[in-house]
C-alpha positions in Angstrom: 15.6 2.0 14.4 18.4 -0.8 14.1 17.9 -4.4 15.2 20.8 -4.2 17.2 19.1 -2.0 19.7 16.8 -4.9 20.8 19.2 -6.7 23.0 18.5 -9.7 20.7 21.0 -12.9 21.5 24.7 -12.5 19.5 23.7 -15.4 17.2 20.3 -14.2 16.1 21.9 -10.8 15.3 24.8 -12.5 13.6 22.1 -14.2 11.5 20.1 -11.1 10.8 23.8 -9.5 9.7 24.3 -12.3 7.3 20.9 -12.1 5.6 22.0 -8.4 5.2 19.3 -6.8 7.9 20.3 -3.7 9.7 17.1 -1.4 9.9 13.7 -2.6 11.0 10.5 -2.1 8.9 7.6 -0.5 10.8 5.8 -3.7 11.4 9.1 -5.0 13.1 9.5 -1.7 15.1 5.8 -2.0 16.3 5.5 -6.0 17.0 8.9 -7.1 18.3 9.2 -5.6 21.7 5.8 -6.5 22.6 6.1 -9.9 21.1 9.2 -10.7 22.9 7.2 -9.9 26.2 4.7 -12.6 25.3 2.0 -10.3 24.3 -0.5 -12.1 21.9 -0.8 -9.5 18.9 -3.3 -8.7 15.8 -1.2 -7.4 13.2 -2.6 -5.6 10.1 0.4 -6.0 7.3 0.8 -6.9 3.8 3.3 -9.3 2.1 6.8 -7.7 1.7 6.5 -5.4 4.9 9.0 -7.8 6.9 6.5 -9.3 9.2 8.1 -13.0 9.4 11.0 -11.5 11.2 8.3 -9.7 13.3 7.0 -12.7 14.4 9.8 -15.1 14.2 12.4 -13.1 15.9 10.4 -12.8 19.4 9.9 -16.3 19.2 13.5 -17.6 18.8 14.8 -15.1 21.4 11.9 -16.4 24.0 13.1 -19.8 22.8 16.5 -19.0 23.6 15.6 -17.3 27.0 13.9 -20.9 27.9 16.0 -23.5 26.6 14.3 -27.2 25.9 15.4 -30.3 24.4 13.6 -30.9 21.0 10.8 -33.6 21.5 9.2 -36.2 19.0 6.1 -34.4 17.6 6.0 -31.8 20.1 6.8 -28.3 18.5 7.5 -25.6 20.8 6.1 -23.0 18.1 3.5 -23.6 15.6 3.4 -21.4 12.5 0.0 -21.8 10.2 0.1 -20.7 6.7 -2.2 -21.2 3.9 -0.2 -22.8 1.1 2.5 -25.0 0.6 4.8 -22.5 -1.2 4.2 -20.1 1.9 5.4 -23.0 4.2 8.3 -23.5 2.2 9.3 -19.9 2.3 8.9 -19.6 6.0 10.9 -22.9 6.5 13.7 -20.9 4.4 13.6 -17.5 6.2 13.0 -18.6 9.7 16.0 -21.3 8.9 18.1 -18.4 8.1 17.4 -16.2 11.2 18.5 -19.4 13.3 21.2 -20.7 11.4 23.2 -20.5 14.3 20.9 -21.5 16.8 20.3 -25.4 17.8 16.7 -25.5 16.7 15.0 -28.1 14.5 12.3 -26.2 12.1 10.1 -28.7 10.3 7.5 -27.7 7.4 4.3 -30.0 7.2 2.2 -29.4 3.8 0.4 -31.3 1.2 1.7 -32.4 -2.3 4.5 -34.5 -0.8 4.2 -37.7 1.2 3.3 -38.0 4.7 6.4 -40.5 5.5 9.2 -38.3 5.0 7.2 -35.6 7.2 6.6 -38.2 9.7 10.0 -39.3 10.0 11.4 -35.5 10.5 8.5 -35.1 13.4 9.8 -38.5 15.1 13.5 -37.0 15.2 12.0 -34.2 17.4 10.9 -30.5 16.3 11.1 -27.1 17.8 9.4 -25.1 15.2 6.5 -26.4 13.1 5.4 -24.6 9.9 2.3 -26.2 8.6 -0.7 -25.8 6.4 -3.8 -26.6 8.1 -5.3 -29.6 6.1 -2.0 -31.5 6.4 -1.4 -30.5 10.1 -5.2 -32.2 10.9 -3.8 -35.3 9.3 -0.7 -35.3 11.2 -2.6 -34.8 14.3 -5.2 -37.6 13.6 -2.2 -39.8 13.0 -0.8 -38.9 16.1 2.5 -37.5 14.7 2.0 -34.1 16.3 1.2 -33.1 19.7 0.1 -29.2 20.1 -0.8 -29.7 23.9 2.7 -27.8 25.0 2.9 -25.5 22.2 3.9 -22.3 23.6 3.8 -20.0 21.0 1.3 -20.1 17.8 1.2 -17.8 14.7 -1.5 -17.5 12.5 0.1 -15.9 9.2 -2.1 -14.8 6.1 -5.0 -15.4 8.3 -7.5 -13.6 5.8 -6.1 -15.8 3.0 -6.6 -19.1 5.0 -10.2 -17.9 5.9 -10.9 -16.6 2.0 -9.6 -20.5 1.0 -12.3 -22.2 3.5 -9.8 -23.2 6.4 -11.7 -21.7 8.9 -13.1 -25.2 10.6 -9.8 -26.5 10.2 -8.2 -23.4 12.1 -10.7 -23.8 14.9 -10.0 -27.3 15.2 -6.2 -26.8 15.5 -6.7 -24.3 18.1 -8.7 -27.0 19.9 -5.8 -29.0 20.5 -3.3 -26.3 21.4 -2.7 -25.3 25.1 -4.4 -23.0 26.9 -1.4 -21.0 28.2 0.1 -20.0 24.7 1.1 -16.7 23.2 -0.7 -16.3 19.8 0.0 -14.0 17.1 -2.1 -13.4 14.3 -0.9 -11.7 10.9 -3.5 -10.4 8.0 -3.1 -8.3 5.2 -6.9 -7.1 5.8 -8.8 -7.1 8.9 -12.4 -8.2 7.8 -15.1 -8.7 10.1 -14.3 -12.8 9.9 -10.6 -11.9 11.0 -11.6 -9.9 13.9 -14.0 -12.3 14.9 -11.4 -15.4 14.8 -8.9 -13.0 16.8 -11.5 -12.4 19.5 -11.9 -16.2 20.0 -7.8 -16.9 19.9 -6.3 -14.0 21.2 -6.2 -12.7 25.0 -5.6 -8.8 25.7 -4.2 -8.6 22.6 -2.2 -5.5 21.3 -3.3 -4.4 17.7 -0.8 -3.2 15.2 -1.6 -1.5 11.8 1.0 -1.1 9.1 -0.6 1.6 6.8 0.3 1.1 2.9 2.6 4.0 2.7 5.1 1.9 4.7 5.3 -0.8 2.8 
């Protein structure tokens, strides 16, 4: 199945073309359409299956469908990821998908000074990619407000739980809007991941990508 069959905005298709994408991977085929309709999703997908596009493209399209001005420290979309390396990677990848769109994408993670991130947040943000610990610091310092965030993605959820971020993740979700779309992606569906999914997802669709398809 080709991306061109999804009815995505021309500027998203132009970016996908620039990235060299034409055919969808299995996780993209299964996730993009329900996610674009606003469904919560629990997806079991390994790294390297194309899961970033599976959650980023429907969010970008929905944000285009209902445009809003970027506001100081008020992201429309939040993507939580366990490590700085993954946060930087996601910022680059989603930046490539949105290269012809007017969205501001900011990555916040530990290992760098807060000040530079704080200045960027003050200039307005559409999509915030963050590690849990650093995001909580920004929330505590009132640099970020998640009360109107429409889309929340938990990427590599199993790794976040393995690294001991469960309490941070639960605290972050207490700051988010009740009316939001939540997408949870995990390489494994352990008991802990399923328990978290039942707490943060509503009427969700479960997607499993078997290893053969990777």
